[in-house]
VOPAGU-2260 file (C-alpha; in pm, 1 decimal, decimal comma):
REM VOPAGU-2260
SITE   aa  ch    i         X         Y         Z
SITE  MET   A    0     849,0     677,5    1696,9
SITE  SER   A    1     544,7     587,7    1913,4
SITE  LYS   A    2     181,0     690,9    1900,7
SITE  HIS   A    3     -93,7     679,2    2190,4
SITE  PHE   A    4    -462,5     720,7    2178,4
SITE  ARG   A    5    -717,4     763,2    2456,3
SITE  LEU   A    6   -1038,3     569,6    2471,1
SITE  PRO   A    7   -1364,1     702,0    2584,1
SITE  ASN   A    8   -1303,1     578,8    2931,3
SITE  GLY   A    9    -985,9     726,9    2971,6
SITE  GLU   A   10    -781,3     446,4    2909,2
SITE  ILE   A   11    -429,2     485,2    2718,9
SITE  VAL   A   12    -371,0     265,3    2417,3
SITE  THR   A   13     -20,2     238,4    2264,6
SITE  ALA   A   14     -82,0     209,8    1894,3
SITE  VAL   A   15     292,5     225,9    1762,4
SITE  ASP   A   16     537,0     134,3    2047,6
SITE  GLY   A   17     907,5     259,0    1974,5
SITE  ALA   A   18     905,6     123,4    1609,8
SITE  SER   A   19    1186,5     248,1    1397,9
SITE  LEU   A   20    1217,4     168,2    1026,5
SITE  SER   A   21    1403,0     285,1     721,5
SITE  VAL   A   22    1278,1     232,8     384,7
SITE  PRO   A   23    1537,7     314,6      67,9
SITE  PRO   A   24    1402,9     451,5    -241,8
SITE  GLY   A   25    1259,1     168,0    -472,4
SITE  GLU   A   26    1174,2     -69,6    -230,9
SITE  PHE   A   27     834,6    -242,2    -207,8
SITE  VAL   A   28     760,6    -294,8     142,3
SITE  CYS   A   29     484,6    -507,2     247,6
SITE  VAL   A   30     382,3    -486,5     602,9
SITE  VAL   A   31     169,3    -754,8     747,4
SITE  GLY   A   32      42,3    -830,1    1180,9
SITE  PRO   A   33    -291,3    -919,8    1324,6
SITE  SER   A   34    -575,6    -689,8    1329,1
SITE  GLY   A   35    -550,9    -400,1    1561,7
SITE  HIS   A   36    -192,0    -426,4    1639,3
SITE  GLY   A   37     -84,4     -88,1    1470,3
SITE  LYS   A   38     -55,9    -153,5    1094,2
SITE  SER   A   39    -313,8     125,1     995,8
SITE  THR   A   40    -176,2     382,6    1270,9
SITE  LEU   A   41     189,7     337,9    1099,5
SITE  MET   A   42      32,6     393,8     763,5
SITE  ASN   A   43    -133,7     724,5     886,3
SITE  LEU   A   44     149,7     828,1    1045,2
SITE  VAL   A   45     355,8     806,0     732,7
SITE  ALA   A   46      74,1     954,0     506,1
SITE  GLY   A   47      79,3    1265,5     738,7
SITE  PHE   A   48    -268,8    1202,4     868,5
SITE  ILE   A   49    -190,2    1184,5    1228,9
SITE  LYS   A   50     128,6    1321,5    1400,6
SITE  PRO   A   51     365,1    1083,7    1649,0
SITE  ASP   A   52     359,5    1120,1    1991,3
SITE  SER   A   53     726,5    1099,4    2009,1
SITE  GLY   A   54    1007,0    1028,8    1728,4
SITE  THR   A   55    1014,2    1167,5    1374,7
SITE  ILE   A   56     903,5    1072,1    1037,4
SITE  ARG   A   57    1114,2    1199,0     758,9
SITE  ALA   A   58    1045,4    1116,1     359,5
SITE  HIS   A   59    1312,3    1237,4     125,0
SITE  GLY   A   60    1528,8    1417,9     383,3
SITE  GLU   A   61    1201,0    1616,0     517,8
SITE  ALA   A   62    1023,3    1590,9     819,8
SITE  VAL   A   63     668,6    1454,8     747,6
SITE  LYS   A   64     419,0    1693,5     897,1
SITE  ARG   A   65      85,6    1684,0     709,3
SITE  PRO   A   66     -14,6    1462,6     381,3
SITE  GLY   A   67     171,9    1565,3      76,0
SITE  PRO   A   68     208,0    1516,4    -311,2
SITE  ASP   A   69     519,2    1310,3    -272,6
SITE  ARG   A   70     318,7    1058,0    -103,4
SITE  GLY   A   71     -28,3     869,5    -297,5
SITE  MET   A   72    -262,4     699,9    -111,4
SITE  LEU   A   73    -446,3     383,7    -259,7
SITE  PHE   A   74    -741,3     293,5      17,0
SITE  GLN   A   75    -921,4     -40,7      42,0
SITE  ALA   A   76   -1238,8     148,8    -136,1
SITE  ASP   A   77   -1144,2     318,1    -441,6
SITE  THR   A   78   -1171,9     684,9    -428,5
SITE  LEU   A   79   -1263,1     752,2    -820,9
SITE  PHE   A   80   -1498,2    1058,9    -873,0
SITE  ASN   A   81   -1811,7     877,0    -973,6
SITE  TRP   A   82   -1929,1    1197,2   -1165,2
SITE  MET   A   83   -1617,4    1171,2   -1391,4
SITE  ARG   A   84   -1548,6     947,0   -1669,9
SITE  ILE   A   85   -1248,0     731,3   -1624,5
SITE  ARG   A   86   -1025,9     907,1   -1839,5
SITE  ASP   A   87   -1092,9    1232,7   -1660,7
SITE  ASN   A   88   -1007,3    1054,2   -1314,7
SITE  VAL   A   89    -664,9     950,5   -1450,5
SITE  GLU   A   90    -621,4    1278,9   -1559,7
SITE  PHE   A   91    -764,6    1487,8   -1252,3
SITE  GLY   A   92    -423,6    1491,3   -1098,6
SITE  LEU   A   93    -222,8    1616,7   -1379,5
SITE  LYS   A   94    -472,8    1870,8   -1417,7
SITE  ALA   A   95    -427,5    1994,9   -1068,6
SITE  ARG   A   96     -49,8    2023,2   -1107,7
SITE  ARG   A   97     -84,7    2228,6   -1410,7
SITE  VAL   A   98      67,6    1987,3   -1684,9
SITE  PRO   A   99      -2,2    2082,0   -2021,2
SITE  ARG   A  100    -238,9    1906,3   -2219,1
SITE  SER   A  101     -19,6    1783,4   -2473,3
SITE  GLU   A  102     166,6    1601,4   -2159,6
SITE  ARG   A  103    -190,0    1478,7   -1999,8
SITE  ALA   A  104    -306,0    1300,8   -2338,3
SITE  GLY   A  105       2,5    1104,3   -2340,8
SITE  THR   A  106      52,1    1024,0   -1993,9
SITE  VAL   A  107    -317,9     942,5   -1986,0
SITE  GLU   A  108    -312,5     691,4   -2268,1
SITE  SER   A  109      16,5     505,1   -2160,7
SITE  LEU   A  110    -145,9     455,2   -1805,4
SITE  LEU   A  111    -489,9     339,9   -1924,0
SITE  ALA   A  112    -313,4      84,8   -2163,3
SITE  ALA   A  113     -92,0     -39,7   -1858,8
SITE  VAL   A  114    -408,7    -110,6   -1671,8
SITE  GLY   A  115    -602,1    -265,6   -1967,4
SITE  LEU   A  116    -862,9      22,6   -1996,3
SITE  THR   A  117    -813,4     181,6   -2305,5
SITE  GLU   A  118   -1176,0      71,0   -2423,6
SITE  TYR   A  119   -1316,2     205,2   -2126,1
SITE  ALA   A  120   -1158,0     557,9   -2123,8
SITE  LYS   A  121   -1512,5     736,9   -2153,7
SITE  ALA   A  122   -1685,1     530,7   -1947,3
SITE  TRP   A  123   -1840,6     613,2   -1573,4
SITE  PRO   A  124   -1674,2     451,4   -1272,9
SITE  LYS   A  125   -2010,3     294,0   -1199,4
SITE  GLN   A  126   -2010,9      86,7   -1535,3
SITE  LEU   A  127   -1712,5    -114,9   -1405,4
SITE  SER   A  128   -1668,5    -399,7   -1214,0
SITE  GLY   A  129   -1467,2    -407,4    -880,8
SITE  GLY   A  130   -1156,0    -513,8   -1032,6
SITE  MET   A  131   -1137,8    -259,0   -1302,0
SITE  ARG   A  132   -1215,6      21,8   -1022,1
SITE  ARG   A  133    -900,5     -47,3    -858,5
SITE  ARG   A  134    -726,9     -77,3   -1168,0
SITE  ALA   A  135    -830,0     251,6   -1273,2
SITE  ALA   A  136    -742,7     376,7    -925,5
SITE  ILE   A  137    -387,5     276,9    -942,9
SITE  ALA   A  138    -365,0     441,6   -1278,6
SITE  ALA   A  139    -480,0     745,6   -1126,8
SITE  ILE   A  140    -241,2     742,9    -847,0
SITE  PHE   A  141      51,8     655,2   -1082,3
SITE  ALA   A  142     -50,8     947,2   -1286,8
SITE  ASN   A  143      78,8    1185,4    -977,3
SITE  GLU   A  144     386,4    1029,6    -994,7
SITE  PRO   A  145     393,5     995,0    -623,9
SITE  GLN   A  146     798,3     923,3    -473,0
SITE  VAL   A  147     598,6     707,0    -210,9
SITE  LEU   A  148     290,8     515,5    -264,5
SITE  LEU   A  149      91,8     349,9      40,4
SITE  MET   A  150    -143,9     118,2      16,4
SITE  ASP   A  151    -405,6       3,7     307,6
SITE  GLU   A  152    -512,6    -323,1     173,9
SITE  PRO   A  153    -593,5    -235,5    -196,6
SITE  PHE   A  154    -668,2    -577,4    -296,0
SITE  THR   A  155    -946,9    -667,2     -12,2
SITE  GLY   A  156   -1214,6    -823,1    -141,9
SITE  LEU   A  157   -1129,0    -958,5    -486,0
SITE  ASP   A  158   -1108,2   -1306,5    -596,8
SITE  PHE   A  159    -790,6   -1482,9    -675,3
SITE  ALA   A  160    -804,5   -1416,9   -1043,5
SITE  ARG   A  161    -885,1   -1027,2   -1013,9
SITE  ARG   A  162    -599,5    -982,0    -747,3
SITE  ASN   A  163    -346,1   -1150,8    -960,3
SITE  ALA   A  164    -427,5    -950,5   -1241,5
SITE  LEU   A  165    -403,0    -645,5   -1011,9
SITE  TYR   A  166     -93,7    -757,8    -914,5
SITE  GLU   A  167      44,5    -797,3   -1219,4
SITE  VAL   A  168     -39,3    -475,0   -1337,7
SITE  LEU   A  169     109,5    -274,9   -1012,5
SITE  LEU   A  170     432,5    -438,9   -1047,2
SITE  GLU   A  171     449,5    -370,7   -1396,0
SITE  LEU   A  172     390,9      31,4   -1301,6
SITE  TRP   A  173     621,5       5,5   -1035,6
SITE  GLN   A  174     883,8    -117,5   -1214,4
SITE  ARG   A  175     842,2     135,8   -1486,2
SITE  VAL   A  176     836,4     419,9   -1231,8
SITE  HIS   A  177    1084,5     287,8    -949,4
SITE  ASN   A  178     892,7     473,4    -695,1
SITE  THR   A  179     886,8     363,9    -317,3
SITE  ILE   A  180     546,3     182,8    -226,4
SITE  PHE   A  181     448,9      66,3     133,1
SITE  CYS   A  182     185,5    -180,6     181,4
SITE  ILE   A  183     -37,8    -275,0     448,4
SITE  THR   A  184    -211,6    -620,7     412,2
SITE  HIS   A  185    -334,1    -931,2     572,4
SITE  ASP   A  186    -258,3   -1135,3     331,7
SITE  LEU   A  187      82,2   -1322,7     386,6
SITE  ASP   A  188      40,4   -1492,3      49,4
SITE  GLU   A  189      13,3   -1128,2    -103,1
SITE  ALA   A  190     284,1    -977,3      69,6
SITE  LEU   A  191     547,4   -1256,3     -71,9
SITE  THR   A  192     413,9   -1229,1    -411,8
SITE  ILE   A  193     485,9    -849,9    -446,0
SITE  ALA   A  194     684,6    -742,9    -192,9
SITE  THR   A  195    1076,1    -694,8    -201,2
SITE  ARG   A  196    1114,6    -670,4     189,7
SITE  LEU   A  197     829,9    -798,0     463,1
SITE  VAL   A  198     793,7    -598,5     814,4
SITE  VAL   A  199     551,1    -783,2    1070,4
SITE  VAL   A  200     427,9    -559,1    1296,6
SITE  VAL   A  201     319,0    -706,0    1655,8
SITE  LYS   A  202     156,3    -470,0    1920,1
SITE  GLY   A  203     295,1    -157,0    1760,4
SITE  GLN   A  204     643,4    -314,0    1736,3
SITE  ILE   A  205     844,4    -429,2    1453,6
SITE  VAL   A  206     910,3    -795,1    1552,1
SITE  LEU   A  207    1071,2    -925,9    1182,0
SITE  ASP   A  208    1210,4    -746,2     916,6
SITE  GLU   A  209    1300,5    -974,3     628,2
SITE  ALA   A  210    1432,3    -881,3     247,6
SITE  LEU   A  211    1233,3   -1114,9      -2,0
SITE  ASP   A  212    1535,5   -1192,6    -293,3
SITE  MET   A  213    1339,9   -1306,7    -541,3
SITE  PRO   A  214    1256,6   -1230,3    -960,1
SITE  TYR   A  215     897,7   -1127,2   -1057,4
SITE  PRO   A  216     680,0   -1288,2   -1171,7
SITE  ARG   A  217     679,1   -1534,8    -820,3
SITE  THR   A  218     527,1   -1846,1    -948,3
SITE  PRO   A  219     372,8   -2087,9    -704,9
SITE  GLU   A  220     683,1   -2322,4    -702,5
SITE  MET   A  221     917,5   -2026,8    -598,7
SITE  LEU   A  222     654,4   -1935,9    -302,3
SITE  ALA   A  223     697,8   -2306,4    -188,0
SITE  ALA   A  224    1059,2   -2312,3    -185,0
SITE  PRO   A  225    1228,7   -2413,9     160,5
SITE  ASP   A  226    1345,5   -2079,8     254,0
SITE  LEU   A  227     989,6   -1940,1     200,7
SITE  VAL   A  228     853,5   -2191,1     366,6
SITE  GLN   A  229    1059,4   -2148,3     694,6
SITE  LEU   A  230     996,2   -1778,1     658,9
SITE  ARG   A  231     623,2   -1809,2     667,0
SITE  VAL   A  232     637,7   -2042,8     948,9
SITE  ARG   A  233     849,2   -1767,8    1136,8
SITE  VAL   A  234     576,4   -1513,2    1066,9
SITE  LEU   A  235     275,9   -1702,7    1136,4
SITE  THR   A  236     437,2   -1825,6    1485,8
SITE  HIS   A  237     456,1   -1421,2    1543,7
SITE  LEU   A  238      69,7   -1378,1    1427,1
SITE  GLU   A  239     -50,2   -1666,6    1623,5
SITE  GLU   A  240     162,0   -1609,4    1965,8
SITE  ALA   A  241       6,5   -1226,9    1930,8
SITE  VAL   A  242    -334,2   -1320,0    1882,8
SITE  ARG   A  243    -359,0   -1567,4    2178,9
SITE  GLY   A  244    -162,2   -1334,3    2383,1
SITE  SER   A  245    -318,5    -998,4    2323,1
SITE  GLY   A  246    -675,2   -1009,8    2380,7
SITE  GLY   A  247    -746,4    -746,6    2087,7
SITE  GLY   A  248    -400,0    -589,1    2058,9
SITE  ASN   A  249    -350,6    -196,3    1985,7
SITE  ARG   A  250    -474,5     -62,7    1637,4
């Protein structure tokens, strides 16, 4: 598929340029690439927020024409409702889907326990740290049981310890639910730590698509293995060449 944008000066910019990708159910895909080279546009196309100019997007055999509950979205900034307590935020999607109260209670309690927020169930979002809010947002997304979870740099701005804690939470929930995750990140180490597949996007094109066949949790020693070092060099070479030659990229 391809996607073009017209700038105010009339110039046409190609944000996604003939990208083709097939993701089997249950995979955890991380997409990396330079800023302005089409990653976010690719995510917005899959989410159904925008439509491609050519090509098609299909999810579960159906054409993607608009956003849908089968594709949950986790943004850089959490989308918790500040006027709702944490428990109510996690329960919101279940209520919207008219899940019976008896079932909602068990699901909410299980998810709050999984993200380590049981004792904060009655807290307001403003009373939580940034990392805790992210955990609550992850629980709220998983409560909706999306077949595909789309994540747009969800761990940006968090320190190393908080990011690692969230990786553990996310991987535990993903392995429990077995849904598909499609994540945009600028952090190559993050992608190598959490993904089953690494995709590199440069100038709106997919220039590398590599399986990461490693068990979890991934230790520093595993990430320093010779084959991972070679992959890291290949990815960084693509990124450095793109930055030197693009002068800004796409979107």
